[in-house]
C-alpha positions as CSV (number, residue, x, y, z in Angstrom):
1,M,44.4,24.5,-14.8
2,A,47.2,22.5,-16.4
3,S,47.5,22.4,-20.2
4,D,47.2,18.6,-20.3
5,T,43.8,18.7,-18.7
6,H,40.5,20.2,-19.6
7,D,37.2,21.0,-17.8
8,T,34.3,18.7,-18.4
9,G,31.4,20.1,-16.4
10,G,33.3,20.6,-13.1
11,Q,35.4,17.5,-13.5
12,V,39.0,17.6,-14.6
13,K,39.9,14.9,-17.0
14,D,43.5,13.9,-17.4
15,R,44.4,13.3,-21.1
16,G,47.3,11.0,-20.1
17,R,50.8,10.9,-21.4
18,H,51.6,11.6,-25.0
19,Y,54.1,10.0,-27.4
20,F,56.7,12.7,-27.1
21,D,56.5,13.1,-23.3
22,D,59.3,10.5,-23.0
23,P,62.7,12.2,-23.4
24,K,64.1,9.1,-25.1
25,R,61.7,9.5,-28.0
26,W,62.9,13.1,-28.4
27,K,66.5,12.0,-28.5
28,R,65.6,9.3,-31.0
29,L,63.8,11.8,-33.2
30,I,66.7,14.2,-33.1
31,A,69.1,11.4,-34.0
32,I,66.9,10.4,-36.9
33,L,66.9,14.0,-38.2
34,I,70.6,14.3,-37.8
35,G,71.0,11.1,-39.8
36,V,68.7,12.4,-42.5
37,C,70.7,15.6,-42.7
38,A,74.0,13.7,-42.9
39,V,72.6,11.6,-45.8
40,V,71.4,14.6,-47.7
41,F,74.7,16.4,-47.1
42,G,76.5,13.3,-48.3
43,L,74.4,13.3,-51.5
44,D,75.3,17.0,-51.9
45,L,79.0,16.1,-51.7
46,V,78.5,13.4,-54.3
47,N,76.8,16.0,-56.6
48,F,79.7,18.4,-56.0
49,V,82.3,15.8,-57.0
50,Q,80.2,14.8,-60.0
51,M,80.1,18.5,-61.1
52,R,83.8,18.9,-60.7
53,M,84.5,15.7,-62.7
54,G,82.3,16.8,-65.5
55,W,79.7,14.1,-65.0
56,P,75.9,14.8,-65.2
57,E,74.7,16.6,-62.1
58,L,71.8,15.8,-59.8
59,R,70.7,19.4,-59.7
60,H,71.3,22.4,-61.9
61,P,72.3,25.5,-59.9
62,E,71.8,28.9,-61.6
63,R,74.7,30.5,-59.9
64,D,78.2,29.1,-59.2
65,W,77.9,29.5,-55.4
66,E,74.7,27.4,-55.4
67,G,76.8,24.4,-56.4
68,F,78.9,24.3,-53.3
69,P,78.1,21.4,-50.9
70,G,75.9,22.5,-48.0
71,Y,75.0,25.9,-49.6
72,Y,71.3,25.5,-49.1
73,A,71.7,24.3,-45.5
74,F,73.9,27.3,-44.8
75,Y,71.5,29.7,-46.6
76,G,68.5,28.2,-44.7
77,F,70.3,28.5,-41.4
78,L,71.1,32.2,-42.1
79,A,67.5,32.9,-43.1
80,Y,66.1,31.1,-40.0
81,T,68.5,33.0,-37.7
82,A,67.5,36.3,-39.3
83,I,63.8,35.5,-38.8
84,V,64.3,34.6,-35.1
85,Y,66.3,37.8,-34.4
86,T,63.8,40.0,-36.3
87,A,61.0,38.5,-34.3
88,K,62.8,39.1,-31.0
89,A,63.3,42.8,-32.1
90,L,59.6,43.1,-33.1
91,R,58.5,41.5,-29.8
92,K,59.9,44.5,-27.9
93,G,57.7,46.8,-29.9
94,V,54.4,44.9,-29.7
95,M,54.7,43.4,-26.2
96,R,52.3,44.8,-23.5
97,D,52.3,44.5,-19.8
98,E,50.7,41.5,-18.2
99,D,47.8,43.5,-16.9
100,Y,47.3,45.6,-20.0
101,Y,43.7,44.6,-20.6
102,D,42.7,44.6,-17.0
103,R,43.1,48.4,-16.6
């Protein structure tokens, strides 16, 4: 049975199309997210320039390297990548054959 249908007493009911079934909407969402990231990175650059000019900062980093523009984006990307590759390695240890419970 398909994932977009469910059984209602022997009858299969189609739930219809959803908002994100249209690829144009996905592209629009990704474009919006890229735009938001660009704006936030731009604000990070403004903060970096303010910090270098001696003006009041928008944030107060505890370490010097935290003040570089894009630091948190880079750190988040590294953390996300580490999580994904760790999960791929763990999957090899916990994955079972398709008929594991049928035996």
